[in-house]
N, C-alpha and C positions, 0 to 999 in steps of 0.2 A: 562586565558581568558574564558569568559562565552560562552557555546555552543549555538549559536543563533538558530540552527536547533531545538534543544530540547525546547527552549523557544517558538518558533513558533508553534511546535507541541502541547505544553501545552495550548496555546491560542485557538487552533482549537478543543480541546477535548470536547466530550460530557460527562459532568460530573454529577454524582449523589452525593448529599451532605447528609451524614448520621448525623442527629441531635438527641440529647437527649432532649425530650420535657420537662424534668425536669430542664434542664440547664437554668440559669437566664442570667442577663446582656444583654438582648435584642439580644441574639445570632441569632435567626431566622431572625430578621430584618436586622442585619449586613450581613448575608449570602445572603439574597434575593437582597440586594442592589448591590452586585457585581456579581450576576448570569447572565448567558447568556440565550437566548431563548431556547437553546437546553438542558440546565441543568434541573435537577429534584431534588426535596428535599424529603427525606424519614425520617419520624420521628415516632418512636414507643418506648414506655417505656420497652417493652419486648426485652431483649438481644437475646433471642432465635429466635424471629421473625426477628430481625435485621440481625442476622447471616444467616438465610435462605434467606432473601432478597439479601444479598451480594453474596451468592452462586449462586442464580438464575441470578443475574445481570452479573456474570462472564460468564455464559453459553449462555445468550440470545443475546450477542453482541450489545445491544442497546446503551451501554455506553462504553467509553474508560478508564474512571478513576473514582474511588470511593474516595471521600474526607471525612475523618472521623474527627469529632470534639470531642476531649476528651483527657484523660490521657493515662497512660500505660495500664490500664485495657481495654480501648476501642481499643487500638492498638492490644492487645492480641486477642480480639474477631474478629477483622477485618482480622488479619493474619491467624487465624484458618479457617475462612470462605473462604478466598481466596485459601488456600491450600486444604481444603476439597472439593472444587468445582471441582478440577482436571483440572481447566482451568485458573490457576493463571497467565499464560502468556498472556491471553486475556485482562487483566485488570491491570491498573496502580493504585498505592495507594498513596494518599496524606494525610499527617497527620497534622492537625491543632491543636497544643497543647492547650487544653482547660479543663484540668483536675486538680485534686489536686496533682497528681504526674506526672511529664512530664520528666522522666529521659531518655527515649530512644532517644528523639529528640536532646538531648545534644550531642549525638554521630554523628549527622549530620552536625555539625558546619563547618567542612572543605569540605562539599559537595556543589555542585551547580547543578541546572537543574534536569535532569533525570539520574538515576543510579540503578544498581541492588544490592540487599543486600542478605546476607545469612540468613537462618532460622534454628533454632534448632528443631529437631524432638525428642519427648520423649514420650514413652508409648502411642503412637497413637495420640498424640496432638502436638501442635507447639508453639514455643515462639520466639520472635525477640530480646529480650534484655538480661535478666539474669534469670537463674534457680538456686535457692538456697535452701539449706537444713540446718537443725540444728537451732542454735541460731537465725538466721535471720527470719526463719519461725515464731518462737514464737513472735518475735518483730513485724512482719507484722500483725499477728493475733491480737495483742494488739493494734497496730496502727489503724487498721480498726475500732475498737470500739472507739478509741479516736477521729478519724476524724469526728465522728457523732456530736461531740461538736462544735458548730458554730465558736467559737473563735480559734479553733485549726486547723492550716494549715497542709498540707500533710507532710511538712518538720518537723514541731514541733511534730506531732504525732509520726513520726519515732524516733526522738530523745528521747521523753518521753518513747516510747516503749523500746528503748535500756536500759534506766535507770531502768525501771520496771523489765525487764527480767534479768538484771545483778544481781539483788538481788537473783533470783532463780537459774540462770546459770546451766542449765542441759545439759551436753554433751551427745552425743550418740555414742555407740560403733558400728562401721561399717567397711565395706570393700569398698574401692574405686579402681576401675580398669580403668586405663588410656590407651587408644589406640592411638599410635603415627602415624605420617604421613608415616613412613617407614614400618608400619604393626606390629611393636613390641608392647608389652603391659607391663604395670607395675602395680602391686597390692600393695596397702597400707592398712594395717589393724591397727586400733588404736582407741583411744577415741577422737572424733572430736568435736570441739566447733561449727564450721561451715564449709560449703563447698559451693562455688559459681561457676557455669559454665556460662561463659559470652560470648555474641556476641557483646553487647554494653559495654560501659565503666562505666556508672553510674547506681546506684539503690538506693532505700531507701530515696528518697527526696534529692539527691545530694551527696551521698557517691561514690567516684570514686574507685570502687572495682577492676576494671581491666584496669589500665591506659595504658596498651600496646595493648588493644584489638582493632580490626578493624572489621567493620560490613560487609566487602566484601572480606576477605582474605581466606575464606574457612577453618578457624581454630577456635577452641574453646580455650578461656583463662580460666584456672582453678585456683581458689584460695582456698587453704585448710588451715584452722587454727586448730591445735590440741588443746586439752584441756589445758588451762593455768589458773593461778591464776587471781583473779579479778584485782589485782594491775597491773599485766602485761597487762591485757586486756585494762584497762583504759589508760595505757601509750601508747598503740598501736592505740587507736581510732582516735586521732587527725591526725596522718599520714595516717591512713586508709581512713579517710574521704576525705583528700586532694589528695589521690593517690600517697602519698610519701613513701609507703611501699616498693617501688622498688628503688634501687640505680642506676640501669641502665635499661632504658626502652627497648633499642634495644636487650639486652641480657636477659631481664626479671630477673635480679638479685635482690633477696630480700635483704633488709638492713641487715647488719651483726647482729645487736642486735635482729632481728626477725627470723633469720634462724633456731633457735632451735625449733620453733613451727609453722612457716609459710612456705608453699610451693606455688610456682607460676609456673604452667606448661602450655604448649601449645600442643594441641592434636586434634584429629578428632572425638574421641568418649570417653564417660565417663559413667561408670556404678557405681551407688552408692547403696549399700545394707545395710539395717539396719536403714535407716533414718525414723523417725516417721511421717514426713510430708514434702511436697514439695511446694515451692512457685515459680510459673512461671509468670514473669512479673507482680507481685503483686497479682496473683490469687492463692489461697490456695487449695491444694488437699491432701488427706490422701493416701500416697503411701509409702510402705515399701522398694520397690526397684524402682529405676528410671534409665532407659537406654537412654542416650542422644547421638545423632549424629548430625553432621552438614550437611545441604543441601546447597551447594554453589550457590550463585546468583539465589535464588528461587523466589524473588519478585522484581518487577520493582517499584521503589519509585520515587515520584516527591517531591522535597523539597518545603515546604511552605515558601514563603517570606512574612513576616509580613509587611503590609503597614500601617504606622502611618500617618493618614491624617493631623493631626495638624502639625507634623514635616515636612511633605511634603510641606504644604502651607508656613510654616515658611522659609524653604529652598528656595522655589520659590521666595519669597519676597526678601530674602537675595541676590539671584543671580540677580534679576531684579535691585536691588539697586547698585550692583557692576557694572553691565552692563551700568547703567546710569552714574556712576562716570567715567567709562572708556571712554564713548562717549564724556563727557564734557571735559576730559583731552585731548582727540584727537582733539576736536574742537578748543581748546585753542592753541595747537601746530600748527595746520593748519593756524590759524589766524596770529600767530607770523611769520610763514614762508612767508605768503603773505604780 
């Protein structure tokens, strides 16, 4: 059942809408159409200026909610601004998926109204969705270039990036240290093809890397793939994309045929040493060592409910037609009875 208190609070909020002035499709017009008098719009092509604005908005208490319009990269910047402000508890975050990659919001499908989400802290920065190393980073780097081609979508760019990097396939030798909830630690040193530390379930334009992940359980889901032959990797990709690399979601059991090269772990901290690059929510950084920990329930999120005006009008007409038929039927029955 939907929490009507949270719905009422959302309606009364003083909201600031963060728009990218380079975004097309009449975004500004759509936003202004549904704005309240107390709302404000901020639009600046500089991501640095936008981050500073969000930080200041958290501190000045003039607004209750920041609504960002964009993809995973926009979410990444908003999350970092909120956390860096030191006042994340003062501001709620609403994400309106309007980017080329909208993977994080897929993990909100089972949520309604207002709720708290975990955040990952790594090397003094923050991420909400997935931090990955190895093969995936090279794919993202290639995909960023491909997305500049007008006809290539975010999803297509990632798939083409996978194909391109598969030809090169460069594993990295590293050490991964996992810290578990009971305080114990495990070290794994090997040649790795990829490693992904997840709060959300999807990345890379629809790859369900961590099908057992929850964004509010205070736990990190870690997927590690050791160096394997191209043929095995190609055989794995289909299941990996659909989130079918686990045979048991509750126990996080990897499929038998993948156990020799894949690990799926749940922990509260991860340290990766020897990685050439890090990709956090689609943003690339050159980091040789990355130390990740989870911050439980760090940000207050409001789920964006998409309103399709055409569908709404069509449904209203349908309901009016049904009501009319019902009224006629009842009138006939009354006439017969009389």
